FIBAKE-704577 format. One record per residue: x, y, z of N, C-alpha, C, O, CB in turn; residue number from 1. Coordinates in pm, whole numbers, plus 50000, padded with zeros to 5 digits. Glycine has a CB too. Example, Ala and Ser with C-alpha at 12.3 -4.5 7.8 and 13.67 -1.06 7.14 Angstrom:
+-------+--------+-------+--------+---------+-------+-------+--------+-------+-------+--------+-------+--------+---------+-------+------+
: neast : nnorth :   nup : caeast : canorth :  caup : ceast : cnorth :   cup : oeast : onorth :   oup : cbeast : cbnorth :  cbup : resi :
+-------+--------+-------+--------+---------+-------+-------+--------+-------+-------+--------+-------+--------+---------+-------+------+
: 51319 :  49431 : 50780 :  51230 :   49550 : 50780 : 51320 :  49670 : 50780 : 51424 :  49668 : 50846 :  51131 :   49553 : 50905 :    1 :
: 51285 :  49775 : 50708 :  51367 :   49894 : 50714 : 51290 :  50003 : 50787 : 51341 :  50114 : 50804 :  51408 :   49940 : 50572 :    2 :
+-------+--------+-------+--------+---------+-------+-------+--------+-------+-------+--------+-------+--------+---------+-------+------+
***
This chain:
+-------+--------+-------+--------+---------+-------+-------+--------+-------+-------+--------+-------+--------+---------+-------+------+
: neast : nnorth :   nup : caeast : canorth :  caup : ceast : cnorth :   cup : oeast : onorth :   oup : cbeast : cbnorth :  cbup : resi :
+-------+--------+-------+--------+---------+-------+-------+--------+-------+-------+--------+-------+--------+---------+-------+------+
: 88257 :  48052 : 01806 :  88266 :   48173 : 01725 : 88249 :  48296 : 01814 : 88152 :  48305 : 01890 :  88159 :   48171 : 01612 :    1 :
: 88341 :  48389 : 01805 :  88335 :   48511 : 01885 : 88227 :  48603 : 01831 : 88208 :  48617 : 01710 :  88471 :   48583 : 01885 :    2 :
: 88157 :  48665 : 01922 :  88056 :   48761 : 01882 : 88126 :  48894 : 01854 : 88220 :  48934 : 01923 :  87946 :   48777 : 01991 :    3 :
: 88078 :  48961 : 01751 :  88141 :   49085 : 01708 : 88053 :  49205 : 01739 : 87933 :  49192 : 01766 :  88172 :   49080 : 01560 :    4 :
: 88114 :  49321 : 01733 :  88044 :   49446 : 01757 : 87920 :  49457 : 01668 : 87815 :  49500 : 01714 :  88137 :   49565 : 01733 :    5 :
: 87932 :  49419 : 01542 :  87821 :   49432 : 01448 : 87699 :  49351 : 01491 : 87587 :  49381 : 01450 :  87864 :   49390 : 01310 :    6 :
: 87720 :  49248 : 01573 :  87610 :   49165 : 01620 : 87529 :  49231 : 01732 : 87415 :  49192 : 01756 :  87663 :   49032 : 01668 :    7 :
: 87586 :  49330 : 01799 :  87524 :   49389 : 01918 : 87507 :  49540 : 01911 : 87444 :  49598 : 02000 :  87605 :   49355 : 02038 :    8 :
: 87561 :  49604 : 01810 :  87549 :   49750 : 01799 : 87405 :  49789 : 01765 : 87326 :  49707 : 01719 :  87646 :   49804 : 01691 :    9 :
: 87374 :  49916 : 01787 :  87245 :   49971 : 01747 : 87260 :  50034 : 01610 : 87357 :  50104 : 01582 :  87192 :   50075 : 01851 :   10 :
: 87165 :  50008 : 01526 :  87167 :   50062 : 01390 : 87023 :  50067 : 01340 : 86948 :  49972 : 01364 :  87257 :   49976 : 01295 :   11 :
: 86981 :  50173 : 01273 :  87062 :   50288 : 01232 : 87093 :  50380 : 01350 : 87032 :  50371 : 01456 :  86988 :   50367 : 01122 :   12 :
: 87190 :  50465 : 01329 :  87236 :   50558 : 01431 : 87156 :  50688 : 01420 : 87129 :  50737 : 01311 :  87388 :   50585 : 01416 :   13 :
: 87121 :  50742 : 01535 :  87055 :   50872 : 01538 : 87167 :  50977 : 01538 : 87252 :  50979 : 01628 :  86959 :   50887 : 01664 :   14 :
: 87166 :  51062 : 01437 :  87271 :   51163 : 01422 : 87212 :  51302 : 01439 : 87090 :  51322 : 01431 :  87341 :   51151 : 01284 :   15 :
: 87300 :  51396 : 01464 :  87259 :   51535 : 01480 : 87364 :  51625 : 01417 : 87482 :  51592 : 01412 :  87238 :   51570 : 01630 :   16 :
: 87319 :  51739 : 01371 :  87407 :   51839 : 01313 : 87476 :  51917 : 01426 : 87412 :  51945 : 01527 :  87328 :   51936 : 01219 :   17 :
: 87602 :  51951 : 01410 :  87672 :   52023 : 01518 : 87615 :  52162 : 01546 : 87636 :  52217 : 01654 :  87818 :   52036 : 01483 :   18 :
: 87543 :  52219 : 01451 :  87486 :   52351 : 01471 : 87346 :  52348 : 01532 : 87287 :  52454 : 01558 :  87482 :   52425 : 01341 :   19 :
: 87292 :  52230 : 01555 :  87162 :   52218 : 01622 : 87176 :  52264 : 01767 : 87285 :  52257 : 01825 :  87109 :   52072 : 01616 :   20 :
: 87067 :  52309 : 01824 :  87073 :   52350 : 01965 : 87060 :  52228 : 02055 : 87001 :  52127 : 02016 :  86962 :   52453 : 01997 :   21 :
: 87114 :  52238 : 02172 :  87113 :   52128 : 02268 : 86969 :  52092 : 02306 : 86941 :  51976 : 02336 :  87194 :   52164 : 02393 :   22 :
: 86880 :  52189 : 02305 :  86740 :   52161 : 02336 : 86683 :  52057 : 02239 : 86611 :  51966 : 02280 :  86657 :   52292 : 02330 :   23 :
: 86715 :  52070 : 02110 :  86671 :   51974 : 02010 : 86733 :  51837 : 02038 : 86665 :  51734 : 02024 :  86709 :   52022 : 01868 :   24 :
: 86859 :  51834 : 02076 :  86926 :   51709 : 02110 : 86857 :  51641 : 02228 : 86838 :  51520 : 02228 :  87074 :   51734 : 02142 :   25 :
: 86820 :  51719 : 02328 :  86749 :   51665 : 02444 : 86619 :  51599 : 02401 : 86585 :  51490 : 02446 :  86722 :   51775 : 02547 :   26 :
: 86547 :  51666 : 02314 :  86419 :   51613 : 02266 : 86440 :  51481 : 02191 : 86368 :  51384 : 02215 :  86350 :   51715 : 02174 :   27 :
: 86539 :  51478 : 02102 :  86570 :   51354 : 02028 : 86605 :  51239 : 02123 : 86555 :  51128 : 02108 :  86685 :   51378 : 01931 :   28 :
: 86689 :  51269 : 02219 :  86734 :   51165 : 02311 : 86618 :  51114 : 02397 : 86606 :  50993 : 02419 :  86847 :   51219 : 02400 :   29 :
: 86536 :  51203 : 02444 :  86423 :   51161 : 02528 : 86323 :  51079 : 02448 : 86280 :  50973 : 02493 :  86353 :   51283 : 02589 :   30 :
: 86286 :  51128 : 02330 :  86186 :   51058 : 02249 : 86235 :  50922 : 02199 : 86157 :  50828 : 02188 :  86147 :   51144 : 02131 :   31 :
: 86364 :  50912 : 02170 :  86421 :   50785 : 02121 : 86469 :  50695 : 02235 : 86508 :  50580 : 02213 :  86536 :   50813 : 02026 :   32 :
: 86465 :  50749 : 02356 :  86512 :   50676 : 02475 : 86656 :  50628 : 02458 : 86687 :  50511 : 02477 :  86420 :   50556 : 02503 :   33 :
: 86742 :  50723 : 02421 :  86884 :   50694 : 02402 : 86966 :  50793 : 02483 : 86916 :  50895 : 02530 :  86923 :   50701 : 02251 :   34 :
: 87093 :  50761 : 02500 :  87180 :   50843 : 02584 : 87294 :  50909 : 02508 : 87381 :  50972 : 02567 :  87238 :   50759 : 02694 :   35 :
: 87293 :  50894 : 02375 :  87397 :   50959 : 02296 : 87350 :  50981 : 02153 : 87263 :  50910 : 02102 :  87526 :   50876 : 02297 :   36 :
: 87409 :  51081 : 02091 :  87385 :   51112 : 01950 : 87520 :  51127 : 01882 : 87613 :  51186 : 01938 :  87300 :   51242 : 01933 :   37 :
: 87532 :  51073 : 01763 :  87654 :   51093 : 01686 : 87641 :  51224 : 01610 : 87538 :  51252 : 01548 :  87681 :   50972 : 01588 :   38 :
: 87744 :  51304 : 01617 :  87748 :   51432 : 01548 : 87829 :  51412 : 01420 : 87945 :  51371 : 01425 :  87810 :   51545 : 01638 :   39 :
: 87767 :  51442 : 01307 :  87836 :   51427 : 01178 : 87906 :  51558 : 01146 : 87842 :  51663 : 01134 :  87737 :   51386 : 01064 :   40 :
: 88037 :  51550 : 01133 :  88120 :   51668 : 01108 : 88167 :  51669 : 00964 : 88182 :  51563 : 00902 :  88242 :   51671 : 01204 :   41 :
: 88190 :  51785 : 00912 :  88235 :   51798 : 00773 : 88375 :  51856 : 00762 : 88414 :  51907 : 00657 :  88139 :   51883 : 00695 :   42 :
: 88451 :  51850 : 00872 :  88586 :   51905 : 00864 : 88686 :  51793 : 00831 : 88653 :  51675 : 00837 :  88625 :   51975 : 00997 :   43 :
: 88804 :  51833 : 00798 :  88904 :   51735 : 00755 : 88970 :  51662 : 00872 : 89029 :  51555 : 00854 :  89010 :   51803 : 00672 :   44 :
: 88962 :  51719 : 00992 :  89029 :   51659 : 01106 : 88957 :  51535 : 01157 : 89021 :  51435 : 01189 :  89041 :   51760 : 01217 :   45 :
: 88826 :  51541 : 01165 :  88751 :   51427 : 01217 : 88615 :  51422 : 01149 : 88561 :  51525 : 01108 :  88735 :   51435 : 01370 :   46 :
: 88562 :  51303 : 01138 :  88433 :   51286 : 01071 : 88318 :  51287 : 01169 : 88206 :  51324 : 01134 :  88432 :   51158 : 00993 :   47 :
: 88345 :  51244 : 01294 :  88237 :   51226 : 01390 : 88271 :  51284 : 01526 : 88387 :  51285 : 01569 :  88204 :   51079 : 01403 :   48 :
: 88168 :  51331 : 01590 :  88175 :   51369 : 01730 : 88064 :  51293 : 01801 : 87992 :  51215 : 01739 :  88161 :   51525 : 01749 :   49 :
: 88050 :  51317 : 01930 :  87943 :   51252 : 02005 : 87892 :  51348 : 02112 : 87968 :  51424 : 02172 :  87991 :   51120 : 02068 :   50 :
: 87764 :  51341 : 02134 :  87699 :   51417 : 02241 : 87630 :  51315 : 02329 : 87548 :  51237 : 02282 :  87597 :   51525 : 02185 :   51 :
: 87663 :  51315 : 02457 :  87607 :   51218 : 02549 : 87525 :  51286 : 02658 : 87533 :  51407 : 02679 :  87717 :   51132 : 02611 :   52 :
: 87447 :  51206 : 02726 :  87369 :   51260 : 02838 : 87462 :  51314 : 02946 : 87427 :  51408 : 03017 :  87275 :   51150 : 02897 :   53 :
: 87580 :  51256 : 02959 :  87678 :   51306 : 03056 : 87726 :  51445 : 03015 : 87743 :  51532 : 03102 :  87798 :   51209 : 03067 :   54 :
: 87749 :  51468 : 02886 :  87787 :   51602 : 02839 : 87681 :  51704 : 02877 : 87711 :  51813 : 02924 :  87809 :   51602 : 02686 :   55 :
: 87556 :  51667 : 02855 :  87446 :   51759 : 02885 : 87437 :  51784 : 03035 : 87419 :  51898 : 03078 :  87312 :   51703 : 02831 :   56 :
: 87448 :  51678 : 03113 :  87443 :   51694 : 03259 : 87554 :  51787 : 03308 : 87530 :  51880 : 03385 :  87453 :   51557 : 03329 :   57 :
: 87678 :  51760 : 03262 :  87793 :   51833 : 03314 : 87809 :  51973 : 03257 : 87849 :  52065 : 03328 :  87917 :   51756 : 03287 :   58 :
: 87778 :  51990 : 03129 :  87809 :   52117 : 03061 : 87688 :  52208 : 03043 : 87704 :  52325 : 03007 :  87868 :   52088 : 02927 :   59 :
: 87569 :  52157 : 03067 :  87448 :   52239 : 03055 : 87379 :  52251 : 03191 : 87368 :  52361 : 03246 :  87351 :   52180 : 02950 :   60 :
: 87334 :  52140 : 03243 :  87256 :   52142 : 03367 : 87337 :  52189 : 03486 : 87296 :  52281 : 03557 :  87199 :   52006 : 03395 :   61 :
: 87452 :  52128 : 03509 :  87535 :   52166 : 03624 : 87591 :  52307 : 03609 : 87616 :  52375 : 03708 :  87649 :   52067 : 03642 :   62 :
: 87610 :  52351 : 03486 :  87663 :   52485 : 03459 : 87552 :  52590 : 03451 : 87578 :  52709 : 03431 :  87743 :   52485 : 03329 :   63 :
: 87427 :  52545 : 03467 :  87310 :   52634 : 03463 : 87301 :  52715 : 03333 : 87271 :  52834 : 03334 :  87313 :   52728 : 03581 :   64 :
: 87328 :  52645 : 03221 :  87316 :   52707 : 03089 : 87180 :  52671 : 03030 : 87120 :  52570 : 03068 :  87432 :   52661 : 02994 :   65 :
: 87132 :  52751 : 02938 :  87005 :   52726 : 02873 : 87025 :  52638 : 02750 : 87096 :  52678 : 02658 :  86938 :   52859 : 02833 :   66 :
: 86965 :  52519 : 02746 :  86986 :   52428 : 02632 : 86947 :  52488 : 02498 : 87007 :  52455 : 02396 :  86907 :   52303 : 02654 :   67 :
: 86849 :  52576 : 02496 :  86804 :   52637 : 02371 : 86904 :  52740 : 02318 : 86895 :  52782 : 02203 :  86668 :   52703 : 02390 :   68 :
: 86999 :  52780 : 02402 :  87095 :   52884 : 02364 : 87235 :  52831 : 02336 : 87328 :  52908 : 02313 :  87102 :   52987 : 02473 :   69 :
: 87251 :  52699 : 02339 :  87383 :   52638 : 02321 : 87379 :  52543 : 02202 : 87289 :  52460 : 02190 :  87428 :   52562 : 02450 :   70 :
: 87478 :  52556 : 02114 :  87488 :   52466 : 01999 : 87557 :  52336 : 02042 : 87643 :  52336 : 02130 :  87567 :   52532 : 01883 :   71 :
: 87517 :  52228 : 01980 :  87576 :   52096 : 02008 : 87728 :  52102 : 01999 : 87796 :  52043 : 02083 :  87520 :   51991 : 01911 :   72 :
: 87781 :  52171 : 01900 :  87926 :   52176 : 01879 : 88001 :  52234 : 01999 : 88120 :  52207 : 02018 :  87958 :   52258 : 01756 :   73 :
: 87932 :  52314 : 02081 :  87996 :   52376 : 02197 : 88022 :  52278 : 02310 : 88111 :  52301 : 02393 :  87912 :   52488 : 02247 :   74 :
: 87947 :  52169 : 02316 :  87962 :   52077 : 02429 : 87993 :  51933 : 02389 : 88018 :  51849 : 02475 :  87837 :   52079 : 02511 :   75 :
: 87991 :  51903 : 02260 :  88016 :   51766 : 02214 : 88163 :  51728 : 02234 : 88248 :  51814 : 02260 :  87977 :   51750 : 02065 :   76 :
: 88191 :  51601 : 02222 :  88327 :   51551 : 02225 : 88367 :  51519 : 02082 : 88297 :  51446 : 02012 :  88341 :   51426 : 02317 :   77 :
: 88480 :  51572 : 02040 :  88532 :   51545 : 01906 : 88681 :  51573 : 01908 : 88725 :  51666 : 01975 :  88459 :   51631 : 01796 :   78 :
: 88758 :  51495 : 01836 :  88719 :   51374 : 01763 : 88689 :  51262 : 01861 : 88726 :  51270 : 01978 :  88828 :   51332 : 01664 :   79 :
: 88624 :  51158 : 01813 :  88591 :   51043 : 01897 : 88664 :  50918 : 01849 : 88703 :  50907 : 01733 :  88439 :   51020 : 01899 :   80 :
: 88679 :  50826 : 01940 :  88729 :   50695 : 01903 : 88613 :  50620 : 01839 : 88499 :  50629 : 01885 :  88786 :   50618 : 02026 :   81 :
: 88643 :  50547 : 01735 :  88539 :   50467 : 01671 : 88576 :  50320 : 01681 : 88693 :  50284 : 01688 :  88520 :   50509 : 01524 :   82 :
: 88474 :  50237 : 01681 :  88492 :   50092 : 01683 : 88478 :  50040 : 01541 : 88408 :  50099 : 01458 :  88389 :   50024 : 01778 :   83 :
: 88543 :  49929 : 01515 :  88526 :   49859 : 01389 : 88417 :  49754 : 01407 : 88410 :  49688 : 01511 :  88660 :   49795 : 01341 :   84 :
: 88332 :  49738 : 01307 :  88220 :   49646 : 01316 : 88265 :  49502 : 01338 : 88190 :  49422 : 01396 :  88137 :   49654 : 01189 :   85 :
: 88385 :  49467 : 01294 :  88431 :   49329 : 01308 : 88514 :  49302 : 01432 : 88567 :  49192 : 01448 :  88510 :   49291 : 01187 :   86 :
: 88528 :  49401 : 01522 :  88597 :   49377 : 01648 : 88519 :  49277 : 01731 : 88397 :  49267 : 01718 :  88616 :   49509 : 01726 :   87 :
: 88588 :  49204 : 01815 :  88520 :   49120 : 01914 : 88463 :  49212 : 02022 : 88506 :  49327 : 02037 :  88618 :   49013 : 01977 :   88 :
: 88366 :  49161 : 02095 :  88308 :   49241 : 02204 : 88412 :  49267 : 02312 : 88410 :  49373 : 02375 :  88187 :   49169 : 02265 :   89 :
: 88502 :  49173 : 02333 :  88608 :   49192 : 02432 : 88701 :  49305 : 02391 : 88737 :  49389 : 02474 :  88687 :   49062 : 02452 :   90 :
: 88740 :  49308 : 02265 :  88826 :   49417 : 02214 : 88757 :  49551 : 02234 : 88819 :  49647 : 02281 :  88860 :   49395 : 02064 :   91 :
: 88632 :  49558 : 02199 :  88556 :   49682 : 02213 : 88549 :  49723 : 02360 : 88571 :  49839 : 02395 :  88414 :   49666 : 02155 :   92 :
: 88518 :  49628 : 02446 :  88507 :   49656 : 02589 : 88639 :  49708 : 02646 : 88640 :  49803 : 02724 :  88464 :   49529 : 02664 :   93 :
: 88748 :  49646 : 02607 :  88880 :   49690 : 02656 : 88913 :  49832 : 02610 : 88967 :  49912 : 02687 :  88989 :   49593 : 02608 :   94 :
: 88882 :  49861 : 02486 :  88911 :   49996 : 02435 : 88823 :  50102 : 02500 : 88868 :  50213 : 02528 :  88893 :   50001 : 02283 :   95 :
: 88697 :  50067 : 02523 :  88607 :   50161 : 02592 : 88656 :  50185 : 02734 : 88657 :  50298 : 02782 :  88462 :   50107 : 02593 :   96 :
: 88697 :  50080 : 02801 :  88747 :   50091 : 02938 : 88873 :  50178 : 02941 : 88884 :  50266 : 03026 :  88778 :   49951 : 02996 :   97 :
: 88966 :  50154 : 02852 :  89091 :   50231 : 02849 : 89067 :  50379 : 02824 : 89139 :  50463 : 02876 :  89183 :   50176 : 02742 :   98 :
: 88965 :  50410 : 02744 :  88935 :   50550 : 02711 : 88835 :  50612 : 02807 : 88805 :  50731 : 02797 :  88882 :   50559 : 02569 :   99 :
: 88784 :  50534 : 02901 :  88684 :   50583 : 02998 : 88561 :  50638 : 02929 : 88514 :  50748 : 02961 :  88745 :   50690 : 03088 :  100 :
: 88508 :  50562 : 02832 :  88390 :   50605 : 02758 : 88282 :  50496 : 02763 : 88312 :  50379 : 02789 :  88426 :   50638 : 02612 :  101 :
: 88159 :  50535 : 02737 :  88046 :   50444 : 02741 : 87978 :  50423 : 02607 : 87889 :  50338 : 02596 :  87946 :   50493 : 02839 :  102 :
: 88017 :  50498 : 02506 :  87957 :   50488 : 02373 : 88066 :  50501 : 02268 : 88157 :  50582 : 02282 :  87847 :   50596 : 02352 :  103 :
: 88055 :  50421 : 02161 :  88148 :   50433 : 02049 : 88072 :  50422 : 01918 : 88001 :  50324 : 01896 :  88259 :   50325 : 02056 :  104 :
: 88085 :  50521 : 01831 :  88032 :   50504 : 01696 : 88104 :  50387 : 01630 : 88223 :  50365 : 01654 :  88047 :   50635 : 01611 :  105 :
: 88034 :  50314 : 01547 :  88091 :   50198 : 01478 : 88100 :  50231 : 01329 : 88004 :  50278 : 01269 :  88005 :   50069 : 01502 :  106 :
: 88216 :  50206 : 01272 :  88238 :   50234 : 01130 : 88278 :  50107 : 01056 : 88326 :  50010 : 01116 :  88347 :   50343 : 01113 :  107 :
: 88257 :  50110 : 00925 :  88298 :   49996 : 00842 : 88440 :  50022 : 00790 : 88506 :  50117 : 00832 :  88199 :   49974 : 00723 :  108 :
: 88485 :  49936 : 00700 :  88622 :   49948 : 00649 : 88647 :  50076 : 00570 : 88763 :  50113 : 00548 :  88653 :   49829 : 00561 :  109 :
: 88541 :  50146 : 00527 :  88554 :   50273 : 00456 : 88531 :  50394 : 00546 : 88514 :  50506 : 00499 :  88456 :   50278 : 00340 :  110 :
: 88531 :  50370 : 00678 :  88508 :   50474 : 00777 : 88369 :  50536 : 00768 : 88348 :  50651 : 00806 :  88613 :   50582 : 00763 :  111 :
: 88274 :  50458 : 00716 :  88135 :   50502 : 00709 : 88062 :  50456 : 00835 : 88080 :  50343 : 00880 :  88065 :   50447 : 00581 :  112 :
: 87983 :  50544 : 00891 :  87908 :   50515 : 01012 : 87806 :  50404 : 00986 : 87723 :  50416 : 00896 :  87838 :   50642 : 01065 :  113 :
: 87812 :  50297 : 01066 :  87718 :   50186 : 01048 : 87641 :  50153 : 01175 : 87546 :  50075 : 01171 :  87792 :   50063 : 01001 :  114 :
: 87681 :  50211 : 01288 :  87612 :   50182 : 01413 : 87675 :  50254 : 01529 : 87765 :  50337 : 01512 :  87610 :   50033 : 01439 :  115 :
: 87627 :  50220 : 01647 :  87685 :   50270 : 01771 : 87674 :  50158 : 01873 : 87575 :  50085 : 01877 :  87614 :   50402 : 01821 :  116 :
: 87777 :  50144 : 01955 :  87774 :   50044 : 02060 : 87795 :  50113 : 02194 : 87873 :  50208 : 02206 :  87883 :   49934 : 02037 :  117 :
: 87724 :  50066 : 02294 :  87731 :   50127 : 02426 : 87762 :  50023 : 02531 : 87757 :  49903 : 02506 :  87600 :   50198 : 02459 :  118 :
: 87794 :  50071 : 02649 :  87816 :   49981 : 02761 : 87692 :  49896 : 02786 : 87703 :  49778 : 02819 :  87853 :   50061 : 02887 :  119 :
: 87575 :  49956 : 02770 :  87451 :   49881 : 02788 : 87443 :  49765 : 02690 : 87400 :  49656 : 02727 :  87330 :   49973 : 02771 :  120 :
: 87484 :  49786 : 02564 :  87485 :   49678 : 02466 : 87577 :  49564 : 02511 : 87544 :  49447 : 02494 :  87528 :   49731 : 02329 :  121 :
: 87692 :  49600 : 02568 :  87785 :   49499 : 02617 : 87726 :  49423 : 02735 : 87746 :  49302 : 02747 :  87918 :   49562 : 02657 :  122 :
: 87653 :  49492 : 02822 :  87587 :   49427 : 02936 : 87483 :  49327 : 02887 : 87474 :  49215 : 02939 :  87521 :   49532 : 03028 :  123 :
: 87404 :  49367 : 02788 :  87302 :   49279 : 02732 : 87368 :  49155 : 02671 : 87321 :  49042 : 02691 :  87217 :   49353 : 02626 :  124 :
: 87476 :  49176 : 02598 :  87548 :   49063 : 02538 : 87600 :  48969 : 02646 : 87586 :  48847 : 02634 :  87664 :   49113 : 02450 :  125 :
: 87658 :  49025 : 02751 :  87710 :   48942 : 02859 : 87599 :  48861 : 02925 : 87618 :  48744 : 02959 :  87780 :   49028 : 02963 :  126 :
: 87484 :  48924 : 02942 :  87370 :   48854 : 03002 : 87318 :  48743 : 02911 : 87288 :  48633 : 02957 :  87258 :   48953 : 03033 :  127 :
: 87306 :  48773 : 02782 :  87244 :   48678 : 02690 : 87336 :  48566 : 02642 : 87293 :  48452 : 02626 :  87194 :   48752 : 02572 :  128 :
: 87464 :  48598 : 02619 :  87553 :   48498 : 02562 : 87668 :  48461 : 02653 : 87745 :  48370 : 02622 :  87608 :   48546 : 02433 :  129 :
: 87680 :  48529 : 02764 :  87794 :   48506 : 02851 : 87916 :  48578 : 02795 : 87907 :  48647 : 02694 :  87822 :   48354 : 02867 :  130 :
: 88026 :  48561 : 02859 :  88145 :   48635 : 02815 : 88265 :  48545 : 02799 : 88356 :  48578 : 02723 :  88179 :   48746 : 02912 :  131 :
: 88267 :  48432 : 02866 :  88381 :   48343 : 02861 : 88405 :  48291 : 02720 : 88312 :  48250 : 02651 :  88361 :   48226 : 02957 :  132 :
: 88527 :  48292 : 02679 :  88562 :   48239 : 02547 : 88545 :  48340 : 02435 : 88562 :  48304 : 02318 :  88480 :   48119 : 02518 :  133 :
: 88513 :  48465 : 02467 :  88498 :   48570 : 02365 : 88631 :  48645 : 02357 : 88655 :  48733 : 02439 :  88380 :   48667 : 02399 :  134 :
: 88718 :  48612 : 02261 :  88853 :   48671 : 02257 : 88852 :  48819 : 02232 : 88958 :  48881 : 02226 :  88935 :   48604 : 02150 :  135 :
+-------+--------+-------+--------+---------+-------+-------+--------+-------+-------+--------+-------+--------+---------+-------+------+
***
């Protein structure tokens, strides 16, 4: 039996409002020991964005901007690719690789957020269950 994204994703997902300041996002990420936050959007074009530690490193720290003065929406990535909970881990890994990303929000058949999967989750799965035979 192939292992699916839903078996290895993190849930519940830590979300943030796009109008929150990056300083608040930093605090959430540090306290929860996570590297990404899903941004819940209310526009018609996309439902979700993502803010990652890489976004903060590249767009705040390296740019010498003040995190307390920047809104999440200014540096987040949106729209984002989402994973389906019933995808195989191999399918998820291939799509993440093709898009050059390390985190994917996971949605159910109604496009409702149900989790997030990261490269680290895939590494843990590979270590614990192996990878051979996972279509």
